[in-house]
C-alpha positions as CSV (number, residue, x, y, z in Angstrom):
1,M,-32.1,13.5,32.3
2,K,-28.9,14.0,30.7
3,T,-27.5,11.3,28.0
4,P,-24.2,10.1,29.6
5,R,-20.7,10.8,27.7
6,R,-19.8,7.5,27.5
7,A,-22.1,4.1,26.8
8,A,-22.9,2.3,29.8
9,N,-22.6,-0.9,27.4
10,P,-19.1,-1.4,25.5
11,R,-20.9,-3.0,22.7
12,D,-23.1,0.1,22.1
13,A,-19.7,2.1,22.3
14,A,-17.8,0.0,19.6
15,E,-20.7,0.2,17.7
16,A,-20.5,3.9,17.9
17,L,-16.9,4.5,16.4
18,F,-17.7,1.9,13.2
19,S,-20.8,3.7,12.4
20,P,-20.8,4.7,9.0
21,A,-20.1,7.8,7.7
22,K,-22.2,10.5,7.2
23,K,-21.6,11.7,3.8
24,P,-20.1,9.2,1.5
25,A,-16.4,8.9,-0.1
26,A,-15.9,10.9,-3.4
27,A,-15.4,8.4,-6.5
28,P,-11.4,7.9,-7.2
29,V,-10.0,10.1,-9.9
30,E,-9.3,8.4,-12.9
31,R,-5.5,9.1,-13.9
32,P,-4.3,8.2,-17.2
33,V,-1.5,5.6,-17.5
34,L,1.6,6.8,-18.5
35,P,3.9,4.6,-20.6
36,N,7.0,3.3,-19.0
37,A,5.9,5.1,-15.7
38,R,6.9,3.9,-12.4
39,E,5.1,3.2,-9.1
40,L,6.0,3.6,-5.9
41,V,5.4,0.3,-4.1
42,T,6.5,-1.7,-0.6
43,L,8.3,-4.5,-1.4
44,K,9.5,-7.4,1.2
45,L,12.6,-8.7,-0.2
46,D,14.9,-11.5,1.7
47,S,17.9,-9.8,3.4
48,E,20.5,-11.6,1.1
49,V,18.6,-10.7,-1.9
50,L,18.4,-6.9,-0.6
51,A,22.2,-7.0,0.2
52,Y,23.0,-8.6,-3.0
53,F,21.4,-6.1,-5.2
54,Q,23.0,-3.2,-3.1
55,S,26.5,-4.5,-2.9
56,A,27.3,-3.3,-6.2
57,G,26.0,0.4,-4.9
58,P,23.5,3.1,-6.1
59,G,21.3,1.9,-8.6
60,W,20.5,-1.4,-7.0
61,Q,16.6,-0.5,-7.1
62,D,16.9,-0.1,-11.0
63,R,19.0,-3.3,-11.2
64,I,16.1,-5.8,-9.0
65,N,14.0,-3.4,-11.8
66,T,16.1,-5.1,-14.7
67,T,16.3,-8.4,-13.4
68,L,12.4,-8.7,-13.0
69,R,11.3,-7.6,-16.5
70,A,13.8,-10.1,-17.9
71,A,11.8,-12.9,-15.8
72,M,8.7,-11.8,-17.1
73,N,9.9,-11.6,-20.4
74,D,11.1,-15.1,-20.1
75,E,8.4,-16.3,-19.3
76,N,6.7,-14.9,-22.4
């Protein structure tokens, strides 16, 4: 008797999709932290906030960073 190409039971089919990987993933590589290095992130801002910073032209990301740094320093 041949094994069917598809699992007869939907649960068995789902379990086959989410079965554990055969070999463990490699450990993450530790990278040294560089002072004052910038990091690429995704950030959701209100459209009015974004429009305000972009209205002064290029450099709006630096202006947002400066404003956030000032807020951070105000708390200390």
